[in-house]
C-alpha positions, 0 to 999 in steps of 0.5 A: 546496506544492512536490511533488517528482517522486519515484518510478518505474513498475515495471520489467517483463520482455520478457513484461510481468511486473513485476520486483521491485526490492527487494533487500538491496543497496538498503537503506542502513545507517541502516535496518539497526538498525530492520530488526533490531529489527523482526525480533527483535520478531516472533520474540520474540512469535510464535516458531516460528509465524513462517514468514517476514518481509518488508519493503516500500515505499521502504526495500528499493528504496533510495528511503527518506528519513529522516523521510519513509519508513515501514516496512511489514512482512508476517509469514507465519505457520504458524498462522492469525493469528486463533488467535494472541495479537496484543494486543502489536502496537500497543505494539510499533509505538509502541515501535519508532516512538519508538526510531527517530524517523527513520522515519514509522512502522512497521506490523506485519501477519500473514497465514497461509501457506495463504492467501498461497499461493493462486495462482488469483486475484489477491490483494494480499499475494501480489502485494506479496511477489512484486513489492515485498517483501524477505524478511528472515527465514525461507524466501522464498516469492516463487518459489512465487507466480505472476507478475503483469502491470500489467493489469485484475486489478491495477487491480481491486484498487484499485477494487473496494473504493474505495466502501467505503473512501471511506465508511469515511474519511468515517465516521472523520472525522465528529465526530472531534477526535483530531488524530493519528487524523485525520492517519492517516485523511487519509494513508490515504484520500488514498493510496488515492485517488491509486492508484485514479486510476492504476488507472482508466488502468492498462490504457491503458499497462500501467504500475504503481507504488506511488509516488504522484507517477508515479501522479498523473502518469499519471492527470493525462495522461488526466484533465487536467481533474481534475489539480488535484483529484488534485494536492490528494489527493497533497498531502494524502497527503504533508502531511495536514491535521487540518481535517475540514471540508476533508477531508469536503468534498473526499471528497464532491466528488472522492470522489464523482466518482472512485467514479462513474468506478470504477463505469464501469470495473468495469462494463466489466472486472468487471461481477460485482463480484468482489473477486478476479479470476482470473489 
């Protein structure tokens, strides 16, 4: 399979803080009806509890490719999502995916504003809002969030949960005969693996990206002997397989090695195994 060199590292300012690239001017016109539909869907179901709404990923950066791009959304709610009725979400995602078949999927997610505005420790959702997301509805809270650098606090986010994520993937794949579920799991865990590889070497050059190819490339620069394995993970993320035997074998071998390397990294940078490091 020919892997295309798509993506780039995050731009930073003169002090090393990550700059946001997401902007309305980058959203191409074919995705406008999709964004409008998503906004209406959220508002029709949670109404006044919706504080603000964000999209992230390739589309707000102008890198969205029809048939490949997905749309990840972040809803900031005034009320704790645990107290909201969200049984409609899966059907809504299916309906939007069917209506807009030129995207690879839409994901709806919910976070309480009080949780997101916590500023003392690294947390992935505030990070994504500050550095990778475009506000499409409501009050943009990005300016209320701290600035972030490509440093060990960010790398930790990709490594501290890796062991549990690998185990979850193996549990999900074992004795699974649901093709769609297997494909979803394959893409999910392989993206995690590629980004964990980047996290292992992030502090060497203080570069960060959510894009898979540059993440794979930087990892391979420092671990050339493991380049074929990471290339395979990248291939699985782009073109997933339903062969659970192959996937479980890969996770058992390369996953085990990656977990061992992440444990070494954690021992150096986060020996207390804290899930959220102080900024």
